[in-house]
N, C-alpha and C positions, 0 to 999 in steps of 0.2 A: 504494500500500500504506500510506503514511503519510497519515493524515487529521488535518489541523491544525484544532483548535478555536479557537485563539488564537495569538498570537505565541510563547507559551511552552508551550502544552499541545497534545498530540497523542495519537492512538490508533493502535495497530497490532494487528490481529487480536483485538479485544476487550479489549486491555490498554491502560490509560491511562499517560501519562508526563507529568511536569512538569519543564521545564528550569529549573534553579536556578543562580544565580551562585555562584562559588567562595566558600566560607566560610559559605554558608547551606544548611541541611539541612532537609528535610521528611521526616517518617517515611514509609517506603515500606510498601506492602501488596502482596499478590499481584495486586491489581486495578489499582493505581496506584503507579508507581515514581518516586522522585525521581531526576533525572538531572543531574549537574553538567556539562552541555554546552550551549552556545548552540545556537539553532535552526539556524544555518548549519552547525554541526558535524554535527548530526543528518542534514541533507540531504546533506552531504559523505560521511558514512558510507554512506548509502543508495546514492549514486552509486558509491562505491568498491566496495561489496559486490556491486553489480549487475555491475560491470565485471570484478572478480576472480573472483567465484563461488567463494569459499574453502570447502573441505570440512573442513579441519583448522585450528582457530584456538586460539591461546593469548593470554590477556589477563592482564596484571599490574595489580592494583588492582581491588577489588570495591566498596568503600564500602557503599551501600545495595542493591547488586545491579542497579541500573537498566541499566548498560551490558551486563551479561551477558544480561539479558532482551531488550534491544534487539538484540544480535547474534544471539541464538537465533531471534528472530522475523524479522529481516530476511534473514539469511544462510541459515537452515535448514541448518546444517552437519551433517556426519556426526559430528564431535566438537568440542566447545567446552570448553576447560579454562581455569579462572581460578585465580589465586593472590593471596593478600593476607597482609600481615604481622599483621593483627588476629587475635585468637583465634577470632572467629566464634562461632556461625554467624550467618547472616542469615535470620531466619524467613520474611520475605516472599519471598525468592528460593527457599528450600526449598519453600514452598507452591506457588509458580509452577511449579517443576520437576515436582512431584508431580501437580498438576492437569493438566499438559499431557503427562504420561507421557514426560518427557525424561530419566529417570534414566540411561539408557544413552548419552545424548548429552552432557549437561552434567555436568561434574565441577568442584567448587570445593575448593581446598586452602587452609586457613587456617594462620596461624602460620609463614608462609614469608617470610623476608627476601629481597627481590629481588636482593641482593648475594651470596646463598649459592649459588654455582655448583653445589655438590654436590647441594643440595636441588632446584634447578631441573632438573639432569640426571636426577635420580631421577624427577621428575614426568614429564618427557618420555618416558623409557623406559617407565614404568608405563602412561601413558595413550595414547601414540602408537606405541610399539614402534620399529620401523625406518622408519616412514613419515615423510616430510618434511612440514613444515608449509607452509601457504599464506599464513597471516597471523599476525603477532605484534604485539600492541599493548602498549606500555608506558605505562600511565596510573597509575603507582604513586607513588613518593616525589617524583619530579622533582628528585632530588638528583643532582649530576654523577657522583660516584664510584659510587653505587649503579646509576645508569642505565648507566654504562659497563660495570659488572660484568655486568648483565643482557644487554647487547648481546653481550659477549664469550661468554657462555654459550649464548645462544639463536640468534644470527644464523646460525651454521653449520647449524642444524636446518631452515632454510628451503629450499624447493625453488628452483631457478632460475626467476626470474619472480615468486617470492613477495615479499611486502611486510612491512617492519618499520616500524610507526608509532610515532614518539616524540611523545607528546602534551605540550602545554603547555611546549614548549621555550623560549617567549618570556617567561616570567614575570618575568624580571629587567628587562624593558623595558616593563612595564606603566605606565600613567599614575600609579598609586599604588604607592609603594615596597613591595616584597615581599621578605622574607627577605634583608635588606640585608647580613647577615653571611655569606651563602653565595655561593660562586662560581656565576655564571650557568650554566644548562644549555646556553645558546647556544654555550659553548665546545665542547661535543660536536658540535653541528651544524657548527661550523667544521672539526672533525676529520673528520667524515663527508664534507664537501665535498672536503677534501684527499685522503681515501682514494678517493673516486670518480674522481679524476684519475689516481691512481697505480696502481690495481689493478682488474682485471676482476671481482673478487668483487662489486663494487657496479656495477650496470648504469646506475643513474641515481638522481636525487633529485627530489622535489617538496617545496617549502617554502611554507607559507602562514603566516598570523599565529598559528596555534596548533599546527600539526603539522609535523614533518619526516618524510617518507615515503621510505624507502630500499628500492630494488628489488634483490633478490639477482641477481647476474650469473651467467653460465654457467660460469665457471671453477671447477674443482675446488679444494677446500681444500688449500693447500700446507703445512698444519700437522698435527702429531700431534693425536690426540683430546684435547680439553681444553686445548690450547695456543694457541688462537686469541685474539688481542687486536686491538682497533681500532687501537691505536698502531702495530702492525706493518704496517698497510696504507698508511702514508704515510712519506715519506723523512725523513732527518735534518734537512734544512732546514725541513720542516714541524714536526718535534719541537722545534726551536729556538724556534718562535713560541709554544708553549704556555705557558712560564713567564711571558711577558708578559701572558697572559690570566688566569692563575690566581693571581698574586701579589696579596695584599691584596684590595682591592675594585676590580676591574678597571675598572668604568665611570667611576671618578673619577680614573684615572691617565693618561688621555689616550692618545695614540699609537694603536696598532692596536685596543686594546679600545674606545676612544672611537669609533673609526670603525665598529666593529661595532655599537655601541649606536645610532649615528645611522642606520645602515642598517636595523636591526630594530625601531626604535621606532614606525615609521609604519604597519606592516601591509603586507606585501608577499608575493609568491609568485615562485618561480623553479622552472622545470622544464627539466632538460637544457640549461642554459645560457641560458634566457630570463630576462627581468627584467620581468615584467608586473605592474603595480600592481593591487591589489584594494582595495575599500573596507575601512576598519577596523571 
């Protein structure tokens, strides 16, 4: 289904896409979308969507609309909803939706802070009703606190076996310094790993150099509606470790934070306890 014209350019169903590195933007059109994803990530999404066959998808982060168009073409879902903090709209995406008569399938909400639990809950109710989601993708701010807030609001809406994808978790461990005044998002990956050990709400995790993929487990939620938090899924001993990771600039402080940086700086993947290396 994906036709590669070059290492960075490909086509799906008559629509062209251009993979661009972070920080570089190319104006999108309804015929050609800029996509801030590497070619390996595009192929990984194709594999994930083929395996999961999601019918109900929520994505946080729209940018130029490329990822929404990609998901619509690859997954062909019953409902695809996206939200972004920008005021919008994205003309290229609007035209794409109209041309392909996807108005009943694709819905995009602008002016939404991913940390606003009330706003996210309202979108879920309005767009999906009581139906559980198959796939949630967080490709928004990549900020630790905002990403946690989104996870707390949205993870309970996944069906058992559904997947939550946290994109670009490894930005703090890139060869070039990025957002040096912010706490690394990898702290949240550490939390998710602890939660997967302690609680059956998380069935497993897959981690690669760019994504952390969390599978919803079969256990019912033991929380009242709106009360779910990631930190409640791991024990007090785990919570005692978090201050060491979030105080000041963790990568420069040594100890546990430095060990995490060494582990995550080389590009690696782990799935259900495995530790298999993959090229960077």
